ROFIDREN-251504 format. One line per 3 residues: their letters; for each residue x, y, z of C-alpha. Coordinates in pm, 1 decimal. Layout:
ROFIDREN-251504
a	X/Y/Z  ...
***
This chain:
ROFIDREN-251504
mer	7026.4/9905.6/-14934.6  7192.2/10244.3/-14949.6  7137.7/10420.4/-15282.6
sls	7505.3/10515.9/-15290.7  7588.6/10146.3/-15324.2  7490.7/10158.0/-15691.7
mel	7779.2/10380.7/-15791.8  8019.8/10196.9/-15564.1  7941.1/9872.4/-15745.5
vrv	8022.4/10028.1/-16082.3  8379.8/10060.9/-15960.4  8386.0/9682.7/-15918.9
tea	8272.0/9600.1/-16271.6  8495.0/9871.9/-16418.9  8799.7/9716.3/-16254.5
aal	8711.0/9367.9/-16378.0  8658.4/9495.6/-16731.0  8981.4/9695.1/-16735.9
asa	9181.8/9395.0/-16615.2  9028.8/9135.8/-16847.0  9013.0/9345.0/-17164.6
rwm	9392.4/9329.3/-17188.0  9340.8/8966.0/-17291.4  9101.0/9036.4/-17577.1
grg	9178.0/8823.7/-17880.7  9480.9/8659.8/-17721.6  9327.3/8313.8/-17705.5
nke	9363.0/8266.0/-17330.7  9023.1/8265.9/-17162.7  9162.8/8137.2/-16831.3
ead	9394.0/8435.1/-16788.8  9120.3/8677.2/-16889.4  8886.4/8527.6/-16629.8
raa	9156.7/8524.6/-16363.2  9237.6/8890.5/-16424.3  8870.4/8989.9/-16400.7
tea	8813.9/8786.8/-16085.8  9116.5/8920.1/-15899.8  9038.3/9281.2/-15987.9
mrd	8674.2/9242.5/-15888.0  8765.5/9092.5/-15553.1  9020.7/9364.4/-15475.1
vfd	8770.3/9644.3/-15529.6  8492.4/9460.8/-15345.8  8709.4/9482.8/-15033.4
tip	8668.9/9862.1/-15039.9  8288.3/9865.8/-15075.1  8077.0/9957.9/-14768.8
mkg	7865.0/9644.5/-14736.9  7843.4/9306.0/-14569.6  7811.6/9079.7/-14871.0
tvv	7791.5/8705.1/-14914.7  7852.5/8541.9/-15253.2  7555.2/8322.1/-15342.3
ige	7647.9/8286.3/-15709.5  8018.8/8288.7/-15784.6  8309.7/8105.5/-15938.3
gem	8230.0/7773.5/-15770.4  8248.0/7612.7/-15429.9  8522.9/7706.5/-15185.4
dea	8739.9/7403.7/-15268.0  8698.4/7461.6/-15643.1  8761.8/7834.7/-15672.9
pml	9010.1/8030.5/-15462.6  8847.3/8360.7/-15555.7  8486.7/8475.5/-15525.5
yig	8364.1/8134.5/-15417.9  8010.4/8067.8/-15300.3  7982.5/8165.5/-14935.2
ekl	8274.2/8411.2/-14944.2  8228.2/8735.2/-14755.5  8274.2/9057.2/-14951.9
gng	8287.6/9422.7/-14855.0  8459.0/9615.4/-14579.2  8226.2/9486.6/-14306.6
ygp	8013.6/9801.3/-14280.6  7680.8/9883.5/-14439.0  7390.4/9666.6/-14559.3
rvd	7385.9/9286.7/-14545.7  7339.1/9166.3/-14903.7  7345.5/8863.9/-15132.4
vav	7593.7/8896.2/-15418.8  7591.5/8723.3/-15757.1  7901.4/8772.5/-15968.9
dpl	8023.9/8684.1/-16313.3  8358.6/8862.9/-16336.1  8377.8/8785.7/-16706.1
egt	8053.7/8690.3/-16879.0  8190.3/8556.4/-17205.5  8541.3/8421.2/-17148.3
niv	8545.6/8263.8/-17495.0  8419.7/8590.4/-17641.0  8715.7/8779.5/-17498.7
asg	8964.0/8510.9/-17600.4  8849.3/8537.5/-17961.3  8777.9/8912.2/-17962.3
qwn	8405.1/8887.9/-18031.7  8106.4/9096.3/-17917.3  7915.2/9137.5/-17592.9
ala	8157.4/9031.0/-17320.0  8067.3/9192.5/-16988.1  8185.1/9215.3/-16630.1
vla	7862.5/9179.9/-16431.6  7730.5/9159.3/-16077.7  7396.3/9166.6/-15902.4
vad	7312.4/9251.5/-15542.4  6993.5/9207.1/-15340.4  6898.6/9228.5/-14975.4
ngn	7012.1/8931.2/-14769.6  6816.5/8613.8/-14848.4  6655.4/8741.1/-15168.6
llh	6865.6/8580.5/-15444.2  6805.2/8222.6/-15552.2  7118.6/8019.3/-15479.8
apd	7111.2/7873.1/-15829.4  7323.3/7562.4/-15877.3  7570.8/7540.0/-16163.7
mym	7347.3/7357.2/-16410.5  7143.9/7433.9/-16720.0  6828.8/7642.8/-16706.1
eki	6565.5/7686.1/-16975.4  6504.7/8059.5/-17015.0  6279.8/8316.1/-17172.1
avg	6343.8/8689.7/-17141.0  6147.7/8986.5/-17271.1  6130.1/9361.4/-17223.4
pes	5863.7/9569.5/-17047.4  5607.4/9568.4/-17330.5  5582.0/9189.7/-17321.8
vgk	5549.5/9137.3/-16945.0  5270.0/8891.7/-16870.6  5239.8/8794.9/-17237.1
vni	5481.4/8500.2/-17258.5  5505.5/8159.2/-17093.8  5811.1/7938.1/-17094.7
dap	5591.1/7628.7/-17136.1  5406.1/7768.2/-17438.0  5499.7/7669.3/-17794.3
vid	5760.5/7891.6/-17956.6  5511.5/8023.6/-18212.6  5270.2/8133.4/-17938.1
nlr	5540.3/8332.7/-17759.0  5651.7/8492.6/-18083.4  5294.6/8594.2/-18164.0
ava	5249.6/8736.2/-17814.2  5565.9/8946.8/-17831.9  5485.3/9066.4/-18182.9
eak	5138.5/9178.5/-18070.9  5273.7/9344.5/-17756.0  5531.7/9540.5/-17954.0
nkn	5300.4/9617.8/-18247.8  5519.8/9428.1/-18489.8  5485.5/9146.4/-18737.3
ied	5650.4/8818.3/-18645.7  5880.8/8874.9/-18942.6  6003.9/9193.1/-18771.9
lvv	6110.9/9018.2/-18451.0  6471.1/8942.9/-18359.3  6520.0/8636.2/-18140.7
vil	6852.3/8577.5/-17966.1  6956.9/8224.9/-17882.2  7285.1/8052.8/-17802.9
nrk	7431.0/7871.7/-18102.3  7420.1/7521.0/-17958.4  7326.2/7181.2/-18101.1
rhe	7061.0/7142.9/-17830.3  6875.3/7438.7/-17982.4  6849.0/7304.0/-18337.5
kmi	6478.9/7218.4/-18310.4  6392.0/7554.8/-18155.4  6593.2/7741.0/-18418.2
qei	6404.3/7557.3/-18691.1  6070.0/7647.9/-18531.2  6169.9/8013.8/-18511.6
rea	6274.2/8013.9/-18877.2  5952.5/7844.5/-18985.2  5758.3/8114.6/-18798.6
gar	5939.1/8375.7/-19006.7  6121.6/8556.9/-18725.7  6481.4/8663.7/-18757.4
ikl	6751.5/8506.9/-18540.6  7073.8/8629.4/-18386.8  7287.3/8328.4/-18292.4
lpd	7523.6/8389.6/-18002.0  7853.6/8210.1/-17938.2  7822.8/8289.3/-17564.2
gdv	7691.7/8559.8/-17333.2  7320.5/8521.9/-17266.9  7319.9/8775.8/-16981.2
aaa	7382.1/9050.8/-17235.4  7118.3/8896.2/-17461.3  6854.7/8904.0/-17186.4
int	6930.1/9267.3/-17100.4  6913.5/9369.0/-17465.0  6545.8/9267.4/-17484.6
afd	6459.4/9567.9/-17266.4  6630.5/9829.6/-17486.3  6475.1/9914.9/-17822.6
dtg	6805.2/10042.1/-17960.4  6954.3/9692.5/-17953.7  6690.1/9557.5/-18190.9
vdi	6641.9/9246.9/-17975.3  6285.4/9139.6/-17890.4  6309.1/8807.0/-17705.4
mlg	6568.0/8563.7/-17575.9  6499.6/8189.3/-17580.3  6685.8/7867.0/-17505.2
sgg	6890.3/7713.3/-17228.0  7207.0/7833.0/-17059.9  7366.2/7849.9/-16718.6
ape	7132.0/7883.2/-16419.9  7360.1/8126.7/-16231.9  7358.6/8359.1/-16532.5
gvi	6980.2/8329.2/-16534.0  6956.0/8474.6/-16184.0  7186.4/8763.4/-16276.1
aav	6979.0/8834.2/-16588.1  6659.8/8826.1/-16380.2  6799.9/9096.6/-16150.5
alk	6875.4/9314.8/-16452.2  6529.1/9269.8/-16597.9  6363.8/9335.6/-16261.8
clg	6542.5/9670.6/-16258.0  6425.5/9736.8/-16614.1  6064.6/9627.4/-16568.6
gdf	6104.0/9330.3/-16801.7  6023.9/8964.8/-16746.5  6229.4/8650.3/-16704.7
qgk	6116.3/8291.6/-16652.6  6334.6/7986.5/-16598.9  6318.1/7612.7/-16540.2
llp	6609.8/7415.9/-16399.6  6736.3/7131.9/-16619.3  6931.0/6887.3/-16400.0
qtp	7134.2/6642.5/-16609.8  7262.6/6406.7/-16339.2  7137.7/6254.4/-16011.4
eel	7376.9/6487.4/-15830.0  7222.9/6794.2/-15994.7  6874.1/6665.3/-15915.8
erc	6973.0/6625.4/-15551.8  7108.9/6980.9/-15550.6  6768.9/7106.9/-15664.2
kem	6602.7/6924.1/-15375.7  6850.9/7075.2/-15132.7  6737.5/7415.5/-15258.7
gie	6378.5/7320.8/-15179.6  6281.9/7265.6/-15544.4  6115.8/6922.3/-15542.3
dvn	5945.9/6972.5/-15878.1  6216.5/7059.8/-16130.6  5947.0/7126.6/-16390.6
ril	5828.2/7419.3/-16183.2  5849.0/7756.9/-16355.2  6075.0/7997.6/-16169.0
nmd	5928.9/8344.0/-16205.3  6099.2/8673.8/-16136.9  6011.8/8672.9/-15766.9
dlv	6144.8/8317.5/-15729.7  6480.4/8424.9/-15872.2  6509.6/8761.4/-15698.6
ggd	6273.9/8845.2/-15414.4  6195.5/9170.5/-15239.3  6146.2/9510.3/-15395.3
dci	6508.3/9616.1/-15422.1  6812.2/9492.7/-15611.3  7102.2/9644.4/-15802.4
faa	7262.6/9534.4/-16127.5  7592.5/9664.7/-16265.1  7780.1/9577.7/-16582.4
tgv	8078.6/9715.8/-16771.1  8152.4/9635.1/-17132.7  8470.2/9436.8/-17192.9
tdg	8425.5/9407.7/-17569.0  8189.5/9612.8/-17784.7  7824.0/9513.2/-17786.4
ell	7482.1/9640.5/-17892.3  7433.9/9815.1/-17558.4  7777.9/9894.5/-17415.1
kgv	8113.3/9982.1/-17567.6  8412.0/9774.6/-17470.0  8725.2/9896.4/-17295.3
myk	8944.6/10130.6/-17499.2  9305.3/10184.5/-17395.5  9481.8/10511.1/-17483.4
gss	9835.9/10510.0/-17355.8  9825.1/10594.7/-16986.4  9445.8/10608.5/-16975.1
aet	9150.8/10386.1/-17051.6  8782.5/10441.7/-17121.8  8491.0/10227.4/-17007.9
qsl	8114.7/10227.8/-17047.6  7893.6/10083.6/-16776.7  7528.9/10027.8/-16694.7
vmr	7396.8/10041.8/-16338.0  7033.2/10002.0/-16235.1  6828.9/9984.5/-15916.8
aks	6487.0/9820.0/-15899.1  6346.8/10021.2/-15608.0  6398.9/10357.9/-15774.0
gtv	6373.9/10243.8/-16135.2  6686.5/10445.0/-16211.9  6895.2/10333.6/-16510.4
rfv	7233.1/10500.0/-16556.5  7490.6/10472.2/-16832.6  7830.6/10567.3/-16695.5
dgk	8122.7/10667.9/-16916.4  8450.0/10643.8/-16730.6  8798.5/10767.4/-16807.4
hsm	9065.4/10605.3/-16593.6  9424.3/10711.3/-16526.4  9629.8/10395.1/-16530.1
qkk	9920.8/10588.3/-16377.9  9733.8/10713.3/-16072.0  9546.3/10386.4/-16029.9
pdl	9776.1/10116.4/-16173.4  9625.6/9836.0/-15963.4  9267.7/9965.8/-16024.8
vir	9215.1/10036.9/-15654.6  9251.7/10348.0/-15440.2  9176.1/10262.7/-15079.8
***
């Protein structure tokens, strides 16, 4: 991939964030998601690449925009797989809460797992804890491993987990171990990324969430030198069959980083829609708007925070072709 692609992709997430943030706190997650998706697609058309959506808004007959298999880019440049979540945290935006992001991930053609839309058990940690955790290990063992790797007591750890009924037993185990917990309403991509930045105070992410979001999070952590493990959790015969179509006969198999994103190069980009531990949300100021983005590339190890100021008069539709 061309290194210049990194900064081009930031334009895509910026546009999605700017469009969807207008809907913050207005109780309409569908409109927020639609705005993000349309803006993201419009800017993608200007990017020099030959992209194919492998993780998107659904199948072609289910989603008119950014569907799986759709071609993105202007037809020039590298051939890449694209995973998109135009608005990670639609409910978060609708209710005006923290950590909504516009996110995307790109890898060389054939290197992203075409994750089906089902649940995935996940564990995510930052660089210090690579090789120390195992998704099949008891919760207490993983907490001890992370605490030792980060030179902390278990009582010092912060565990992030989605606030779901299915996690009640795990939450109880974490509390009995003495670790602190941050319960999330939505948005486990942001949670996974936060494990790799000390300033966020997050040490480990546990629990189950969407498999497509798991692949996107794995790309981010590959860029950051962290670790991510997942296991697909099919709930129906149809989902089980989808796993087999992907070549995953044993659904209990642990999907490691290289299973989720292969090769030595990938790019992750995200722009804050609402404020979070890592990125500020969109701020509108009359005819201008401010954004904060994160863009990373695995091959170079470069991590950039990008502050943007946008003229909404010169670029009212978020695109200059």
